[in-house]
N, C-alpha and C positions, 0 to 999 in steps of 0.2 A: 635661474632658480625660481623667479617669480612665476614663469609659465608652468613650471613643474608643480608648484603649489596650487595653481588654478586648476590644472588637469586632475590633481589628486582630489580636490574639493568636488569637481564635477563628477568624477568617477564615484566618489562616496555618496553624493546625492542620488546618482542614478541607481546605485545598489540599494539605497534605502527605499527609494520610490518604486523600483522595479526589481525586487529580489529574483535570483535565478529560478527559484521554485515557482514563483508567480508567472515568470515568462514562459517556463516550460508548460505550466497548466494552460496558459492562453493559447500556446501553439497546439496543444493537444485538443483544446476545445474548438479550434478553428473549424468551421463547417466545410465539408467537402462538397463541391458543387457539380462535378462532372462525372459521367459514367462512359466507359468504353467497353463494348461487348462483342468480341468475335464469336460466331456461333456456327454450329452445324445442325441440320435438321432433316426432316422427311416430310414430303408432301404427298397427299392422296391423289387419286385420279381426278381429272376434271373433264366432264363430257359436254359436248356442244350439240344439242338437237339440231337436226337439219330439216329445212322446209323447201318445197312441199314434201309430204310423206303420205303413204297409203295406209289406210286404217288396218290395224292388226300387226303392223311392224313398227320398229322404233329406230329409224335411221339416225345415226349420230357419229360425230367425230370424237374420239377418246384420246385425251392426253394421259399417258401412263404415269403411275406413281413412281417417284424417284427421290434420291437425296437432294438436299439443298444446302446452301451455305451463304454466309454474308457477314455483315458487321453493322453495329449500330453505335451512334454517339449521341449522348444526351446531356441535358442540364436540368438539375433540380430547381424547380421554381418555388418550392416550399419544402417543408420537412418531409412530406409524403407524396409529392407530385413531381413526376418526371416527364419531360418532353424530349423525344429522341427523333433523330433522322436515321432511317434503316434502309440499307440496300441488301436485297436477297436475290440469289440466282438459283435457277433450277434447270438442269439439262435433262431433257426427256425425249420420248418418241410419241408420235401420234399415229393412230390407225383408225379405220372406219368399221362400223358395225351396221349390217343390214343396208348396205349401199351397193348398187350394181351399176357399172363395174366398181369393184372395191377401190378405195383411194389408196394410192401408193404410200407405203410406210415411209415416214420422213421424220427427221430430227426437228425438235423445237426447243428453243432456249427462252426461258422467261427471266427477265430482269425486272424486279419490282422495287420501286422507290416510294417509301411511305414515311409519313410523319406519325409517330406513335405518342399517345397520351395515356399515361398510366397513373394509378393511385394506389399506394400501399396501405395496408391495414395492420394495426397492432392488435392481434387477437388475444383475448384474455385466456390465461392458462397455457399459452403457447410460449416457446422459447423466444426471447427477444431477437435472436439471430436468424429466425425464420419469419419472413414477412410475405404473406400472400398479397397479390395485387390483381386488379382488373384493368383492362386497357381497351382503347379504341384506336383505330388507325385509318388514315386516308391518304391517297396518293394515286400513282399511275403504274400500270403494268405494261411492259413492252415485250412482245413476242416476235421472234425471228427464227427462220428455219430455211430448209431447202425449198426449191420450186417457187422462189420469190415470196414466200410467206412472211408477211411483215405487218404488224399492227401495234398500236398504242392505245390503251383504253383506261378509263377511270376505274379505280378499285378501292376497296375499303376493307376493314376487318374488325372483328370483335373477339376478345379472348381474355386470358388471364394466366396466372402462374404463381410461382413462389421464387423469391430471391433468398439465398442463404448467405449470410455474412460471416466468413471465417475471421475477418479482422476489419479494421476501418477502411482498408484499401483494397482488399481482395474478397470476392464473393463468387457465387455460382447461381445461374438462373435456369429454371425450367419453365417453358411457356408453350401454351397451346392456343391456336387461333383459327377462326373460320374466316376465309378470305374470298369474298365474291368479286368477280370481275364483270363489269358492264361491257357486253359485246355487241350492243346495238348503238350506233350503226353497224351493220353486219360485217362479220369477219368471213372471208372466203378461203376455202381450201381447194387445192387442185387434186382431182381424183384420177386424172389420166389425160391423155392427149385430147384437147378440146373439151374436157369435162371439168366443171367447177361447181362445187357445192357451197351453199350459203348457210351460215348459222341462223337458226330461226328464233332462238331464245334471246331475251333481253339481258339476262344475268346468268352466268355460270360460276360455280364456286368449287373450292377445294379446302381441305384442312391441312394444317401444318403444326408439327411439334418441333421445337428447337431446344438445344441445351448449349451452354457456353459459360466461360468465366466472365466475371464482372470486375473491371478495374475502376476503382472509385478514387477520385483525386480532386 
């Protein structure tokens, strides 16, 4: 009986100090720290000028535009600042322009691993559930394809977009980004038997637009 009285007193004190409504409000106010975003997108062409070249022509290797997909996972370091790790993949084809003999058409797969750093803004007269953001990213891009084509190079990005929040836990993101890839030291493409062309530019770039759901937890 004594233990029952003690339990009743402890329970009563707990309810007085922490009423159910207060506990519920604390749970609702608990900040959500992590984001998970699977996405699909589309990347523009990326061209690689070739050296040496003859005046009046523009020899280059062209990576064709194609869809992309991937996933990002991040942590909020402040109320408006998000740090993410992002993996993106693009399956494409490369061909040559103004090169004799022409390079054989071949497949090329890009896997990009970037750290993204974004900052959201609360714009006056905008709905609070629509939050524009700017971002910068840095990492590496790995390319692999047929004919032993294989390279890994430093890459970075600049962009922005809008996150739409349907609830505390679910949202939607639209993002556009400019993505340069440093290709110096040179990347080599095989154009035929005994024929290899070398990229002459230091940086090549492409653009990407992605969309996807945001899971906030």
